[in-house]
N, C-alpha and C positions, 0 to 999 in steps of 0.2 A: 503493500500500499504506499508506504513512505517512499519507496524506490520509484514508483510510478509518478508521484507528485514531483520528486526531484528531477526526473527525466523531462517532465512537461516544463517546469520552470527553466531548466538548462536549455531546452529547446527554444523556448520563447526568448530567452536572453540572447542566444546565438542568432536567432532570426532577426532580432532588432539590431544587433551589431552589423550583420551582413547587410541588411536593408539600408542602414544608415550609410555605409561605405558605398554601396551601389548607387544610392540616390545622389550622394556627393559627387561621385565620378560622372554620373550622367549630367548633372547641373554644370559641372566644370566644362565638359565637352560642349554642352548647349551654349554656354556663354562665350566660349571661344568661337563657335560657328556663327552665333548671332549676338554680337556684342551690344551692350546697352547703348542708348542714344548719346551722341556727343555733339559738341558745338558744330563741327563740320557737317554733320547730318541735318541739323536744324538750319544751317545756312543754305545748304543745298535744297532743302524742302521749301524754304521761303523764296528762293531764287526760281524754283519751278512754278511757284504760284504767282510769279511776276513781281515780286517785291525785292528791293535791294535792302537787306537788313543791316542796321548798325550794330555795334557791340552792345549797346544797352538793350536792344530788343532781343538779342541772342541770350544775354544774361537773364532777362526776365523769363524767356522760354525755359532756360535750364533750371531756374528756380521752380517754375511751375511743374516741370517734369519730375524733379526730385521730390517735390511735395507728394506726388502720387505713387512714388516707388516705395 
C-alpha cells in the first residue's frame, strides 16, 4: 500500500520535472524563431501604413507593447 503511494508520488514529481524542462526548451526555440517585437519592427509597420514615425512615437508604441506583455 505504502509502496504504491510512493510510486505515484515519485511518478508525479518526475513528470513535473520532465514537463517543466520540455516546456522551457519549447519556449526557448519558439522565441528564437519568433522574437518579440522590437523598435525596428514597429518602425517598419508604421512605414507600411504610410507614416514616418519619429523616435517619440516609437517609444510610445514600445511602452504600450510592454504594458500588455
